[in-house]
Structures are given as C-alpha cells and as structure tokens.
N, C-alpha and C positions, 0 to 999 in steps of 0.2 A: 545702377546707371549713373546716378548723381555723383557718386564717389569716383567712378571711372572718368566722368567728364571733368571733374576738378583736377584729377591727376593728369589727364591728357592736356588740359589747358596749361598747367604748370610746365609740362614737358615741352609743349609747343612754344611757350614764351621764351624758353632758354635757347631754342633753335636759332633765334636771331643773333646770338652771340657765339655760335659754335666755332667760328673762325678765330676769334680772340681766345676762346677757351683752349683751342688746340695749341696755340702759341704758349699759353700759360702752362700747358702740360709739360713743356720742355723744362720750365723752371722747377716744377714739382718733381719731374723725373731726375733732375740733376741732384736734388737732395738725396733721393734714394740711391743714386749712383755713388755719391760720396760715402753714405753709410755702408754700402756694400763693399766699397774699396777698403774701408777701415777693417771690416771683418776678413777680407782677403789677406790683408797685411798681417792681422793677428793669427790667421790660420797657418801662416808659414812657420810659426813657432809653437802653436798650441793646437790640440786636437779638436777643440770646440765641442766637446761632449758628443752626444748622439747625433748631432746635426752634421758635424764636419763643415769644412769650408763651403762646399757647394750647397749644403743644406742651409747654412746661415744666409748665403746669398739669396736663395729661394725664399727664405723666411722674410728677409728685408723687402724683396721684390713684391711679394704678396701683400705684406703690410702696407707698403707705400701705395699700391694700387687700391687697397681696400679702404684707405682713409676717406676717399671720396664717397663711400657708401655708409661708413660707420661713424665718421667724425665731423667732416666738413658739411654740416647741415645748416639750415637757416637759423640764425641766432634767435632763440626763444620761439621758433616757428612763426616769427613776425608779431607776436603778441606785444612786446614792448613798444613797437612802433604804433600799433593799434591803440594802445593805452594812451600814448602821448597825443595822438590825433583825435581820440574819442571814438574812433571807429569800432572799438571793442563792444560798444553798446549795440551796434548794428549786428555784429557777429553773434552776440548772445540772443538776439531776437530772431535769428534765422530759424526756420523749422528743421534744424538739423543740429545734432550735438556738436558743441564747439570742438571737442577733442577729435572726433572722427572727421569733422570738416577739415581741420588743419592737418590731420594725419594724411588724409587722402591727397591734399595738395602737396605735402612734402614727399609722398611716394612718387609723384610725378617728377619732382626735383631729383630724387635719388635715382630714378630710372634713367634720367638724362645723364647724370654724372657717371653712372655705371657704363653707359654706352660710349660717351664722348670723353671720359676721363680715365676711369679705371681700366677699361679694356685697352685703349691705346697705350697707356703707360706700361701695362703688363706685357703687351706685345713687343714694345721697344726693349724691355728688359729681357724678354725671351731670346731675342736675337743678339743682344749685347753680351749677356752672361750665359747663353746657351742653357737655359733652364730646362728642366724636365717636368712633364706633366705628371699628375698623380698616377700611382701604379694601378689603380682600379676605379671602376665607375662608382663604387660605393663611397670612396673617398671624395669624389667630386660631388656626389649628391649630399653627403653629410656636410661638406664644406659650404655648399650652396645654402643648405638649410640653416647652418650656423650664421652665415653672412646675412641672410634675411632676418633672422632673429636679432642679430647685432644692430641692423639698421632700425628695427622696431624699437629696441631698447634706447637707441640714440634719439629717436623721435620722442619717446616718453621723457627722457632726461631734458631735452630742449623745451618740451611743453611745460614741465615743472619750472624750468628757468624762466620761461616767458610768463607763467602765472605769477611768479614772485614780483613782477613789475607792478602789480596792484598794491603791494605792501612796501615797496621801496622806489625811490626816484631814479635809481640807477641799478640795473640788473646785469649790465655787461660784464661786471667782475665775476659773476657766477658763471657766465659762458666761458670766459678765459680760465677761470679756476677749474671748471670741468674739463677743459681742453688740456690743461697741465696735468691734472690727475689721470686723464686718459693716457697721456704719453708715459706716465710713470707706472701706473698699475695695470694697464692693458697689455703690457709686453710689446710695446711698439718697437723699441730698439733693442731691448735685452729680454730674452725669455724669462718668464717669472721664476723658474727654478734656479736661476742664477742670482736672484735678488737675495738680500739677507733674509734669514728665516722669518724674523718678526714682520718684515715688510711683505713677504710673500703671503703670510697668514692674513694680514690686513687686506691684501688685494683680493683674496678669495672670499672675504666677507662682503665684498662689494660686487656690483655687476660689471665692473670694468674688464676683468679677464675675458668676458664673453663678447666684448666688442672686437678685439683683434686676436688675442692669444689663442682662444679656442678655435675660431675659424681657420687660423693659420696652421695650428697643430693638426687639425683634421685634414686640411689640404695636403699637408706633408706626409700624411699616413700615420700619425702618432695619436695615441689617446683612445681611439675607437669612438663609435657613435654614442656611447654612454654619456659623453660630455654634453650632448644635446639636451639631456634632462635638466641640467643646470640652466641652460638658455631658456628652456620652456618655463621653468619655475620663476625665473626673474621676469620674464615677459608677463606672466600672470600677476605677479606682485606689483610690477610697475603700472600695469593697466589699472589695477584697483586704486593705487595711489593717485593716478591721473584723474580717475573718475571722482574721487573724493576732493581733489584739488579744484576740479571744475565746479562742484557743488559749493565749495567755499568761495570760489571766485564770483559766482552768481550773487552771493549774499554781500560781497564786498563792493560790487559796482553800484554806483549811485549816479544817475543822470539827472541833472537839474536844468530847468528851463525848457526850451523847445517850442 
C-alpha cells in the first residue's frame, strides 16, 4: 500500500501539467516524424532488409513513443538534488529501503508519461503513417513485458547515476552520457543488426538493447519471446547492483551537526 501511494502521488502531481505536456508532445512527435520521413525517402531506393519501408516507419514510431517509458526518466531519480540539499539523510532514515522508495515514486512518473505522452504520440503516428498493430496477441503481451522490463532497467540505471552523486560534485554528465549511449546502443534510430559488427557485439554485452530494440522487435513480431530471458537476466543483475550501491551509499553519507 505504501508503494502504491508513492506511485499514485507522483502520478497525481504530474496531472497539474498535463496541458503543457500535451503541447510538448507535438515537439516530440515532430522529431519522430522527421526520422520516419528519412526512412521513407531511403525506402524508395533500398529494400531496408526484413523491415521494409512500412516496417521501419513502425519501428521509429514505436521507439519514439517508448522513449517516455524507457529513457526520459527523472535524472538520478532525484538523488543528486537530495544530496545537494541534504535531504538524502532523511530519505535514508525512512523505514523503507531507499531503492524501493524511489523506484515506486518513479513508477508513478512512468505511468503518467505512458498515458499522457507515449499513447498520444503513438496514436498520432497511427493516423499519420497508417500503422498496423501486431499480428497476434502474443506479440502485444511480449512487447508489453519487454517494455515494463525496459522501464525497470532504466530506473536501475538512473538510481546508480543518482548514487554516484555522493562521490562526485557533478553527476549530470553521467545522465547525459547514459542518454547518448542509449541512443547509440539501444537501436533507437538504427536497428542493431545494421551497426558495424564490433559495435553490435559491444551493444549486446550491455543492457541497452533491452531498453528499445528488444521491445520494438517483439512488437513488430520479430525475435520471439526468448528475447525476454535477456531482459529478465539484466533486471536481476541490475537489482543486485542497486542493492549493493545502496549499502555503500549508507556508509558514505555523513551528517554533522543538527
């Protein structure tokens, strides 16, 4: 009940700005529109592999909508700001684990962005580009599971970025570095199989393909549900790393005076 309350409060807080966010969606959708138009132009002279022109348009549309669930999360889950204000000491004294506390709050943010950003953007693309839904319910379920796993992985990454604020005076470079690596290795604009072989191998050694590429492939009906095992494995590994980081974080914090 506590975690649901934290998530619902985060969701309700964002409702005050949904009008501005809906306008912001137009700017976000315009970037995806430009990317899709580039692939439409390339598709006139190239087959674009197994995707085809319409497949690549669907690929870009799903990726652009999914960004609000898997990429555009709170910087460091708010930990850097808490460190600067000293509020981190209160967070650590709460009778709830820091990681689960911040994760629950971020799930509320993700739920809001899915409803008010991802869905409207994808609906807009559906009518503009005449997109087709997945061919089977299995593809939808697998894609939804992969998308939920991707959101969790992104939460873990941002938690680790936030935790680093106790060891450095400036952690925003990690956030933007992670964003850049996500664009490159998550298959945001170019499918991973079209990258140079050495870069594709590096990508699969990281959790980045499971942020966008795997959910998109499953949504388009490629790859099969076996890709979810990779998502599950990385979720387990990242959870362990976050728990260890929290233990180190508790040892690092020192509150003087009071």
